[in-house]
C-alpha positions, 0 to 999 in steps of 0.5 A: 501533829503539825510538821512545821510552824504555821508561818514557816514559809514566812521565815524562809522567805525572810531568810532564804539561807535557812532553806538549807536547814529547814529539816533542823528547824522542823525538828526543833518545832516538832520537839516544841510541839511534843513538849506542849502536848506532853504538858497538856496531857500530864499537867493540864497545859503550859499555863497551868504548869507554870503556876506550880509555884502555887503548890511547890515549896513551902506555900502559905495559903490564904486560909492560913494553912501551909502546904509543902511539896518538895521534889527530892529523888534521893530522899528517904524522908523530908521534914519541915523544921524551923522556929515554928516547931522549936527545930523539932526534927520529927514533928512535921514529916512529909509523906512520900508520894508519886514522882519522888515528891514529899508532901505535908499540910500544916493546918492553920491555927485558930482564927486562920492564923498561919502555923509558921509565923511571918519572918521566921526561919524554916528549913528542910531536913532530908535523910537520903538513900545513901545515908546522908543527913542534909539541912537544906533550903527549899528550892522555892524559897521566896525570901532569904537573909544573911546573918553574917554574925552567925554564918555567911550562908543565907537562911530561908525566911517564911514570907507571909506578911499580914493583910497580904502585904504590899498594896499596888497603886499603879497599873502597868503602863503600855508597851512603848512603841520604841524601847529605850532601856536604862540598865540599873543595879540597885546596890551600886545606885547610891554615891555612898559607900554601901549597898543601896536599897530598893526604896533608894533606887525607886525614889532617887534613880527612877525619877532620873530615868524618867527625866532622861526619857528612857521608857524601860528600866532593866534591873540586874542582880535581883534574884538572890545571890550569895556573892555580891560581886557576881553581878547577880549571875550566880543565883542561889535562890531563884524565887527570892528577890535579894534581901541585901536591898530590902524586902519583897514588899520594898521591891514591889514598891520599886516596880510600882513606882516605875509603873507610876512614872510610865516605866516598864520593868525588865528583869535580868534572868539567869536560867543558863546556870546556877551557883554551886552553893550547897547550903544556900543554893540548888546544888546537891539539894538531895545529896546528888550532883544531878536533880535540876542539873546534868550529872558529872562534867556535863553539869559543870560550867568550867568557865563560870564555876557553876552548875548547868541545868538539865532541860530534859528534866520535867522538874527543871522545866517546872521550876524555870517556867514557874520562876518566870510566871512568879515574877510576872504574877507576884512582882508584875515585871514586864519582861526579861533579859536572858543572860548567857543564852549562848551557853544554853544554845550549844553543848560546848557552851560557847567556850573557846569557840569563835563564830564566823556567821556561817550557818553551819555553826548553828545547825549541827550536833553541837546545838543543845536542842533541849535548851533551845526548846526550853527557850521556845517554851519560855517565850511562848508562855510569856507572850501568851500570858502577856503579849506585850511582855518584852524578852531579850537574849544575850547571845554572842553567836548570832543564832538565826531565828532567835528573834523570830516569832514562835508561830514562824518556827523561831525561838521567840525573843523580841530582841537580841543584844547587838554586842558588836558595837561595844567591842568596836568602840573599845577596840578603836579607842584602845588601838587606833588613832582617830585619823585612822578610824575606818568608817567602813568598819564602823558601818559594818559593826553597827549594821551587820545584823540579820534582817527582821531580827530586832537588836538592842544597840548600846555602846557599853553595858555593865560588862564594860564598866568592870575593873580590867576594862574601862568605860568609854568616858574613861578610855577617852578622858581618864587622864584628866577626869579628876582634874579638868572637868570643871566649867571654871577651868579652860577646856583642855584638848583631851577633854574637848576630844573626849566630850565630842567623841562620847556624844558622837559615838553614842549618837551614831550607835543609836542611829545605826545600831539597832531597833532599841537602845540601852544605857548602863546606869551612870554612863549617860553622863560619863561616870568617871570610875569603873566598877569593883565590888567589895572583895578580899583583893580590895579590902572589901571596899565599896569605893568603886561599887557606887554610882556618883549620880550627884556629879551630873547635878553639879552645875560646875562640872561638865558631866551635866552636858553629857547628861543633857545630850543623852536626854536629847537623844532619847527625846529625838527618838520619842519625837521621830521614832527613828529606831522603829522606822526601818534601817538606815540608808547610808549614802556616804562613807568617805574615808578621806573626809571621815564623813558619814551620811545616812537617812533613817526615818524622816531624819538626815544624819551627818557625822564628821569624824575628822579630828581637825577638818571642818567642811563648808558647803559640803554636799550631801544626798537626801531623798525627800525634798524640802526644807530642813532644820537642826534637830540635834547638834553634838557641837551645840553650846548647850552640850558644851560644844563650840556652837559652830552651827547656828541652831536656827539654820535652815537647809533647802534641797535642790533636785539632782542625783547625789550619792544615789539620792534624788536631792541634795543640800549643802551643809557646814559640818565642823570637825568632830561633830554630828548634825541631825536634820529634820524635814520641816516641809 
């Protein structure tokens, strides 16, 4: 067995600090290799193992038979009970087999008709060693609905549509060279006070995503969750797409529509924990507190009030890896954003723990190596099955090697979320006067990321939209957003500042902050309200659980200008591919002038954050000689700016060292504005 990954030296060369911890890295690699070998010996390999969804749970076969296989270590007996057998508790008993499995084959009816009709309810009845009688949903349930007139619990539905169900129309688009993600939530996507549907999102939101210039859509809260307000992070049925938005076929229509528009679909996946629900979740499936989870206090997440998976359990690995494969195969999704990775990586779950960035914090007994190896397995599986799969980690700790390839001994994610950016902007807007903003702090927060580990830059995601916080637009303009956003009224000083900084903040984050970019639904045009899901505390109101996309369409409101600017940002990257063209070289951070100058790709970026001072013939350095034109101007009248720079302006370099660059040019840089210049020859 290999002692280290085949390209391990490349990992150490890329990050010399890792040399002090190479024993830990080799140990992780060996654990990963041992698991692969165990799967090969016992299951025929990782890929076959991940196809367990084809025989686990209550499975409809093509010939009409229904096969049942459930893992229930504490069960004495398991019966399949439902509409199909009049809820008879003894007519369809599963046979106990090896490894605590219970199996049953229900033959097809005449003509190959399924013995369990499509759309009917079906549950499991377990009798346990300690005398419990339990009515349970199969952990592998593919569809569940909630009849609130009877019970708030979700009920498992046998999903086996005639003629195979939805027929796919479009091929998967190729992976984009530069990833630009639109983070969406189906339920809140309508301006109406209700839960929107998969078809609504497909027909009304996806065309907007395409128009804006994003090439990926990331979908939250798709796996079934009993509590709507959890944002989908307390999953109850991992294999079931949420029925509150529609049927599995309607979700397929959404994915297919996205593919037809050239958009890739990334799914939020929560494998860090699960809801505590018993009647309609995984918790205490067989009457014990373990099974898929750690037992006792180790299995409880005190901060999230949820259950923590036990990644040493063979059946837990089968369940989670098959879960990924199911969404790849059945729903043709193109990638996954892993939520709560910090909680997975450490036995302390990141609770009451600060991370300074010292490598001793990432290589010690506090690391949950079993969870880390599971993440390696997941990334290895996904990138083996489909090398163009996009995987993203939400990790606040900064774990080294998280986004390095498996072949180097890394954990294998393609990107990590650059979480320092949103924290920076909220802190500045809440606590610091404009004239006191530190350019050094802005530069550090946006560029302090590990070399060779790609990051996704963003100014705000769903976290910043929730009640208790404010979006950037709200921090900037909430006092006047309901009264002074009309183009028919004079622009006030507050709105003028808000529009200017909203554009600058997003542009510099995209320019400096990462190798990909993300925006949360509605924030591209400065959506004026926070998010608050229906709950007892607000009278179960949907008023704040919706996105008023119509505001961006209203010609008499200024939201249209922010929408247009966001579209221009995406177009800039589409044309110049600056996010994948190496890191920015910052040549000037002048605290007195409040001026930033940097080069990234073939573009020259100039930001004047000063609230009042504009500069005529300001000298900036650039390495490439030639003539430059305006590629993007935040102050353009097209984006409701003051139009202080002629869009047809040309800037010609002169030789000579300036700010460490071999050439320079003179620009007019107005206050609270940014220019991006492109070389024309």
